C-alpha positions as CSV (number, residue, x, y, z in Angstrom):
1,M,2.7,10.1,16.0
2,K,1.6,13.3,13.8
3,C,4.4,13.9,12.9
4,I,5.8,10.4,11.6
5,T,2.8,11.0,9.5
6,L,4.4,13.3,7.8
7,R,7.0,12.1,7.3
8,L,5.1,8.9,6.2
9,Q,3.9,11.4,3.2
10,T,7.1,11.4,1.1
11,L,6.0,7.2,0.6
12,L,3.3,8.7,-2.1
13,Q,3.3,12.3,-2.4
14,K,6.5,13.1,-3.9
15,S,6.6,9.9,-5.9
16,V,2.8,10.9,-7.8
17,P,4.3,12.4,-11.4
18,Q,3.6,16.3,-11.1
19,V,1.9,16.7,-14.4
20,D,0.7,20.0,-15.1
21,L,-2.7,21.4,-13.4
22,T,-3.4,24.7,-15.3
23,P,-7.0,25.7,-14.8
24,L,-8.5,25.3,-18.1
25,S,-11.3,27.0,-19.9
26,G,-14.1,27.1,-22.3
27,K,-16.7,24.8,-20.4
28,E,-18.5,27.3,-18.0
29,K,-21.7,26.2,-18.8
30,G,-23.7,22.6,-19.0
31,K,-22.6,19.5,-18.6
32,L,-18.4,18.9,-19.4
33,R,-19.2,16.7,-21.9
34,L,-15.8,15.3,-23.3
35,S,-14.4,12.8,-25.3
36,P,-12.4,10.1,-24.2
37,E,-9.6,11.6,-26.1
38,Q,-9.9,15.2,-24.1
39,L,-10.5,13.3,-20.8
40,L,-7.6,11.4,-21.2
41,I,-5.9,14.8,-21.8
42,T,-7.2,16.8,-19.1
43,I,-6.0,14.6,-16.5
44,H,-2.8,13.2,-17.5
45,A,-3.3,9.5,-17.4
46,W,-0.8,8.8,-20.0
47,A,2.0,9.7,-17.9
48,L,-0.7,8.2,-14.3
49,A,-0.7,4.5,-16.2
50,E,3.3,4.3,-16.7
51,W,3.8,5.4,-12.9
52,A,0.8,2.3,-12.2
53,L,2.8,0.4,-13.5
54,A,6.2,1.2,-12.8
55,L,5.3,0.7,-9.1
56,A,3.4,-2.7,-9.6
57,R,6.0,-4.1,-11.3
58,R,8.1,-2.8,-8.3
59,W,6.0,-4.7,-5.9
60,R,4.8,-8.0,-8.1
61,P,7.5,-11.1,-7.2
62,R,9.8,-12.4,-9.9
63,V,8.7,-14.6,-12.5
64,L,11.2,-17.0,-14.5
65,P,12.9,-14.9,-17.7
66,R,10.8,-15.1,-20.7
67,G,13.0,-17.5,-22.7
68,P,13.2,-17.7,-27.0
69,G,10.2,-17.9,-29.8
70,G,6.8,-16.4,-29.1
71,K,5.2,-13.6,-30.7
72,P,6.1,-10.6,-29.7
73,Q,3.9,-8.2,-27.6
74,Q,1.5,-5.9,-29.8
75,Y,0.0,-3.4,-27.4
76,C,1.3,-2.3,-24.6
77,D,0.1,-2.6,-20.9
78,A,-1.1,1.2,-20.4
79,S,-2.9,1.1,-23.7
80,I,-4.7,-1.7,-21.6
81,L,-5.1,-0.1,-18.6
82,L,-6.0,3.5,-20.1
83,M,-8.7,1.3,-22.3
84,A,-10.6,-0.1,-18.9
85,L,-10.7,3.0,-17.3
86,V,-12.6,4.7,-20.4
87,Q,-14.9,1.5,-20.6
88,A,-15.8,2.1,-16.7
89,V,-16.6,6.1,-17.2
90,W,-18.7,5.8,-20.3
91,R,-20.3,1.9,-18.7
92,K,-19.7,0.0,-21.5
93,S,-19.5,-3.4,-21.8
94,Y,-16.4,-5.7,-23.4
95,E,-18.4,-6.0,-26.7
96,Q,-19.0,-2.2,-27.1
97,I,-15.8,-0.8,-26.1
98,V,-14.3,-3.0,-28.6
99,D,-15.9,-2.2,-30.9
100,Y,-15.8,1.8,-30.0
101,V,-12.1,1.2,-30.2
102,A,-12.0,-0.1,-33.3
103,T,-14.6,2.3,-35.3
104,H,-13.0,5.7,-33.6
105,A,-9.5,6.3,-35.2
106,G,-8.8,8.9,-32.5
107,L,-9.7,7.6,-29.1
108,A,-7.3,4.6,-31.2
109,L,-4.6,6.6,-30.8
110,A,-5.2,8.0,-28.0
111,L,-5.2,4.9,-26.2
112,G,-2.0,3.8,-28.0
113,F,-2.6,1.4,-31.2
114,K,-1.1,2.6,-34.2
115,Q,-2.0,-0.3,-36.3
116,R,-4.8,-2.5,-35.4
117,T,-7.2,-2.0,-32.9
118,I,-7.0,-4.8,-30.6
119,S,-9.6,-8.1,-30.3
120,K,-12.4,-8.9,-27.5
121,G,-10.9,-12.2,-26.3
122,Q,-7.2,-10.2,-26.1
123,Y,-8.4,-7.8,-24.0
124,W,-9.8,-9.7,-21.8
125,E,-6.9,-11.8,-21.0
126,R,-4.4,-8.7,-21.1
127,R,-6.6,-6.7,-19.0
128,A,-7.0,-9.9,-16.3
129,A,-2.8,-10.6,-16.5
130,L,-2.3,-7.1,-15.2
131,G,-4.1,-8.6,-11.5
132,L,-4.8,-5.6,-9.3
133,L,-1.4,-3.6,-8.3
134,P,-1.5,-1.3,-11.8
135,F,-5.9,0.1,-11.0
136,L,-4.9,0.1,-7.7
137,F,-2.1,2.8,-8.2
138,F,-3.5,4.1,-10.8
139,F,-6.3,5.4,-8.1
140,L,-3.8,6.5,-5.7
141,G,-2.6,8.5,-8.2
142,L,-6.1,10.5,-8.8
143,V,-6.1,10.4,-5.4
144,G,-2.6,12.4,-5.6
145,Q,-3.6,15.1,-7.5
146,L,-6.5,16.2,-6.4
147,I,-4.7,16.7,-3.0
148,R,-2.2,18.9,-5.0
149,L,-5.2,20.5,-6.5
150,G,-6.9,20.9,-2.9
151,V,-9.8,19.1,-3.8
152,I,-8.9,16.3,-0.9
153,T,-7.4,17.3,2.6
154,G,-8.2,14.9,4.8
155,Q,-8.8,16.8,7.5
156,A,-12.3,15.1,8.4
157,L,-12.2,11.2,7.5
158,I,-16.0,9.1,6.8
159,V,-15.5,5.8,6.8
160,D,-18.3,3.0,6.3
161,S,-19.2,0.0,4.2
162,T,-21.8,-1.3,1.6
163,L,-23.0,-4.6,0.0
164,L,-22.9,-5.7,-3.3
165,S,-24.9,-9.2,-4.1
166,A,-22.8,-10.7,-6.2
167,W,-23.2,-12.4,-9.9
168,Y,-22.4,-15.3,-10.6
169,H,-24.3,-17.7,-7.7
170,A,-21.3,-19.9,-7.3
171,D,-19.4,-17.3,-6.9
172,P,-16.3,-18.7,-4.5
173,G,-15.4,-15.4,-3.0
174,A,-18.5,-14.0,-2.0
175,T,-20.0,-14.4,1.6
176,W,-23.1,-14.5,2.7
177,Q,-24.3,-11.8,5.2
178,K,-27.3,-11.8,7.4
179,Y,-29.3,-9.3,9.2
180,A,-31.9,-9.7,11.5
181,K,-35.0,-9.5,10.0
182,K,-33.4,-8.3,7.1
183,A,-33.2,-10.8,3.9
184,A,-29.6,-12.3,4.0
185,V,-27.1,-11.0,0.8
186,F,-24.7,-12.9,-1.2
187,G,-21.8,-11.0,-3.0
188,Y,-18.9,-8.8,-1.8
189,K,-18.5,-6.0,1.0
190,V,-17.2,-2.5,-0.3
191,H,-15.0,-0.5,2.6
192,A,-14.6,2.6,1.5
193,V,-12.7,6.1,3.6
194,V,-14.0,9.8,2.0
195,C,-12.9,12.8,2.7
196,Q,-15.8,15.2,3.8
197,K,-15.0,17.9,1.6
198,N,-16.1,17.0,-1.6
199,I,-17.4,13.8,-0.4
200,L,-14.4,12.2,-2.7
201,P,-12.9,9.1,-2.4
202,V,-9.3,8.1,-1.0
203,F,-9.1,4.3,-0.5
204,V,-11.6,1.5,-1.1
205,L,-11.1,-2.6,-0.1
206,V,-12.5,-5.2,-1.0
207,T,-14.3,-7.5,1.3
208,P,-16.3,-11.2,1.3
209,A,-19.9,-9.9,2.8
210,H,-19.3,-11.5,5.7
211,V,-16.6,-9.2,7.2
212,H,-17.6,-7.0,9.6
213,D,-16.3,-4.2,9.7
214,S,-14.8,-3.5,13.0
215,R,-12.3,-5.7,11.4
216,V,-11.0,-3.7,8.4
217,G,-12.0,-0.3,9.8
218,W,-9.0,0.3,11.5
219,F,-6.9,-0.4,9.2
220,I,-7.9,1.6,6.1
221,I,-8.5,4.4,7.8
222,L,-4.5,3.9,9.6
223,V,-3.3,3.7,5.4
224,S,-5.9,6.5,4.8
225,A,-3.7,9.0,6.7
226,V,0.0,7.1,6.1
227,L,0.3,7.1,2.7
228,Y,-1.2,10.6,2.2
229,G,0.6,11.8,5.3
230,F,-3.0,13.4,6.4
231,Q,-3.8,15.7,9.2
232,V,-6.4,14.1,10.6
233,L,-8.7,16.3,13.0
234,V,-11.3,13.8,13.1
235,V,-12.9,10.6,12.1
236,Y,-16.5,9.8,11.3
237,A,-18.7,6.3,11.7
238,D,-21.3,4.1,12.4
239,A,-22.1,1.9,15.1
240,A,-20.3,-0.7,13.8
241,Y,-16.9,1.7,14.3
242,F,-17.1,1.1,17.5
243,D,-14.2,-0.7,18.7
244,R,-10.9,-1.2,20.5
245,R,-8.2,-0.5,17.9
246,M,-10.7,1.9,15.9
247,F,-10.3,4.0,19.0
248,R,-6.8,3.4,19.6
249,V,-5.9,4.2,16.0
250,I,-7.8,7.3,15.6
251,Q,-6.8,9.0,19.2
252,E,-2.9,7.3,19.9
253,I,-1.7,7.6,16.7
254,L,-4.1,9.9,15.0
255,G,-4.4,12.5,17.9
256,A,-7.5,12.9,16.4
257,H,-10.7,12.6,17.4
258,P,-13.4,9.6,17.3
259,A,-16.6,10.2,16.0
260,V,-17.7,6.8,16.4
261,D,-22.2,5.8,17.1
262,Y,-22.7,3.8,19.9
263,N,-25.5,1.5,19.9
264,V,-26.9,2.0,23.5
265,R,-28.5,-1.4,22.9
266,R,-25.1,-3.0,23.4
267,K,-26.2,-1.6,27.6
268,G,-29.6,-2.3,27.6
269,K,-32.1,-0.2,29.1
270,R,-29.4,1.3,32.1
271,Q,-28.0,3.7,29.9
272,L,-31.6,4.7,29.2
273,A,-30.6,7.7,31.0
274,T,-28.5,9.2,29.0
275,L,-29.9,9.9,25.8
276,F,-30.7,12.6,26.2
277,F,-26.6,13.3,25.6
278,L,-26.6,10.2,23.3
279,G,-29.0,12.4,21.0
280,Q,-26.8,15.5,21.2
281,W,-24.0,13.8,20.1
282,R,-25.9,12.4,17.3
283,R,-26.9,15.5,15.6
284,L,-23.2,15.8,15.4
285,V,-21.8,12.5,14.5
286,I,-24.9,11.5,11.5
287,T,-25.4,14.6,9.5
288,P,-21.3,14.3,8.4
289,R,-21.6,10.3,8.5
290,S,-24.7,10.4,5.8
291,N,-22.3,11.5,3.5
292,I,-20.8,8.4,2.7
293,E,-24.9,6.9,2.5
294,R,-25.4,9.6,-0.4
295,H,-22.0,8.9,-2.4
296,F,-22.2,4.9,-2.4
297,A,-25.7,5.8,-3.9
298,W,-23.7,9.0,-6.2
299,M,-22.5,5.8,-6.8
300,K,-23.9,2.8,-7.7
301,R,-26.7,5.1,-9.6
302,Y,-24.2,7.1,-11.7
303,F,-21.3,5.0,-11.8
304,G,-22.8,1.4,-12.3
305,L,-21.2,0.5,-8.7
306,K,-23.3,-2.8,-9.2
307,Y,-23.6,-3.4,-11.9
308,F,-20.6,-5.9,-12.4
309,Q,-20.2,-9.2,-15.0
310,C,-17.2,-11.0,-13.1
311,Y,-16.5,-13.6,-10.0
312,S,-14.6,-14.2,-7.7
313,L,-12.7,-11.3,-5.2
314,G,-9.6,-10.6,-8.1
315,R,-11.8,-9.2,-10.5
316,V,-14.5,-7.5,-8.5
317,T,-11.6,-5.9,-6.6
318,Q,-9.9,-4.9,-9.9
319,F,-14.1,-3.6,-11.0
320,V,-14.5,-1.4,-7.8
321,L,-10.9,0.2,-8.6
322,L,-12.1,0.7,-11.1
323,T,-15.1,2.5,-11.3
324,Y,-13.4,4.7,-8.7
325,S,-10.9,5.2,-10.6
326,A,-13.5,6.8,-13.0
327,A,-15.4,8.9,-9.8
328,L,-12.1,11.1,-9.5
329,A,-11.3,11.2,-13.2
330,V,-14.5,12.9,-13.3
331,A,-13.6,14.9,-10.2
332,F,-10.2,15.3,-11.5
333,A,-11.5,17.0,-15.5
334,A,-14.4,18.3,-13.8
335,Q,-11.6,20.7,-10.9
336,R,-9.3,21.5,-13.6
337,Y,-11.9,23.0,-15.7
338,Q,-12.9,25.0,-12.6
339,R,-16.2,24.1,-12.2
340,P,-16.8,22.1,-8.8
341,E,-19.9,21.6,-9.2
342,L,-19.3,19.0,-11.1
343,L,-17.1,17.2,-8.6
344,R,-18.7,14.2,-8.2
345,R,-21.4,14.6,-11.2
346,W,-20.8,13.0,-14.9
């Protein structure tokens, strides 16, 4: 199966834009402190945005041709996508990002606004009209560039999830998640696959909060390995992923080692004799797996993963994809400026 996975590597790797990844200089000490214009140039944002939009058009269902008349479109889709990326990296609201672009001529030109900038209402509508595919492909394109740089290898993957409380009390896409002796959460669940080398995400999926980890864990691990052609050696996961499908995907399809934790309560006290060996096993499993917990804490604190003001599964998914794209854009810029210690900082 590894041969099949390597052949499928061409599905994404060869289609990603072959941009210039030459190391840059000039940011030897302190924080990067890049302006939005510098960030867009450093990560080749326009090339990635046009590539993502071109792929999205291929996958979209055909629509009826537009009839004659009507006002011609003034702003291109790439401008909306990149404006949303800047909004996510600098954590600005819709009002703030529209005002910021309107008052910074250099950024407006970098985003493709030549004569006039976009209004808040039109920006909201155009961003919603883009859907999910452009943001998903833009995220995948950033992962592909980091693979080319050697920042992401995919040899050791970690999978886990985190809960996000819904912003709107009557959100139609959110559901309740109840735990024993814990407060119930009404919202969504973010499932992420992270490369252990630099604790950077390679795939993310948003579901209602009630969806169990074992139902999607095997799927996102398989998708991650197939999309990027990873030669996976080991997959780390907690006891929630102790499932037959998970083991089949890891062992039989990927040919990797499943480092999945085990819950002794499933077999009762008859298994207490093996506690010593389970303790030794968990020392090998828990340490790498704790990295993804720090990853979620870092995403929520520094990139505002939990501070969203939208509802419905589609809009929340778009927000999560943008947030993760912002994290990868920061890592991309840090690597190009030869500052690996800033891969997860901003």
